[in-house]
C-alpha positions in Angstrom: 29.7 68.6 52.3 31.6 65.6 52.7 33.2 64.0 55.9 36.2 61.8 55.9 35.7 58.6 57.8 37.8 55.5 58.3 36.0 52.3 57.9 36.8 48.5 57.7 35.8 46.2 55.0 36.2 42.3 54.5 38.2 41.2 51.8 35.4 40.0 49.7 33.6 43.4 50.4 36.8 45.3 49.4 37.4 43.3 46.4 33.8 43.7 45.1 34.0 47.6 45.6 37.3 47.4 43.6 35.9 45.4 41.0 33.1 47.8 40.4 35.5 50.5 40.2 37.6 48.5 37.4 34.6 47.8 35.7 34.1 51.8 35.3 30.6 51.6 37.2 32.0 54.0 39.9 34.9 56.5 40.0 36.2 55.0 43.5 35.4 52.8 46.2 34.2 55.7 48.2 31.5 56.4 45.4 30.9 52.4 45.9 30.1 52.7 49.6 28.3 56.1 49.3 25.8 54.4 46.6 25.6 51.7 48.9 24.6 53.7 51.8 22.1 55.6 49.8 20.4 52.4 48.9 20.3 51.3 52.4 18.8 54.6 53.2 16.3 54.2 50.5 15.4 50.6 51.8 15.0 51.9 55.3 12.5 54.5 54.3 10.5 52.4 52.1 10.4 49.8 54.9 8.9 52.4 57.4 6.5 53.5 54.8 5.3 49.9 54.2 5.1 49.2 57.8 2.9 52.3 58.5 0.7 51.4 55.6 0.1 48.0 56.8 -0.6 49.4 60.6 -3.0 51.7 59.0 -5.0 49.0 57.1 -4.8 46.6 59.9 -6.3 49.5 62.1 -8.9 50.3 59.5 -9.9 46.6 59.4 -10.2 46.3 63.3 -12.4 49.4 63.3 -14.5 48.5 60.1 -17.6 46.4 59.8 -17.2 42.7 60.5 -18.3 40.7 57.5 -19.7 37.0 58.7 -18.8 34.0 56.9 -22.4 33.7 55.2 -22.2 37.3 53.9 -18.6 36.9 52.7 -19.6 33.6 50.6 -22.6 35.5 49.3 -20.2 38.4 48.1 -17.7 36.0 46.6 -20.7 34.1 44.9 -21.9 37.4 43.4 -18.5 38.4 42.1 -18.0 34.9 40.4 -21.4 35.3 39.0 -21.0 38.6 37.6 -17.3 37.4 36.1 -18.9 34.4 34.4 -21.8 36.6 33.0 -19.2 38.9 31.5 -17.3 35.6 29.9 -21.0 34.2 28.9 -20.2 31.2 30.9 
């Protein structure tokens, strides 16, 4: 279902949309705006998912085991030693 709606565009937005139509990329200015809204919807949904994923990571790290500075240095050293050994260094 489609709904007719009256909107206002700046001169530059209108020119850009009309140029896309003139280039044959879209059949109408309406199609340009519909695509723009779909892209905005997708970005908004993606941003929400990323924000939620970051919240979950932060929560998991807050609730997880604390690694001391010494332990972290030891872990990094072990990783570096293993990497050097794999390259015969």
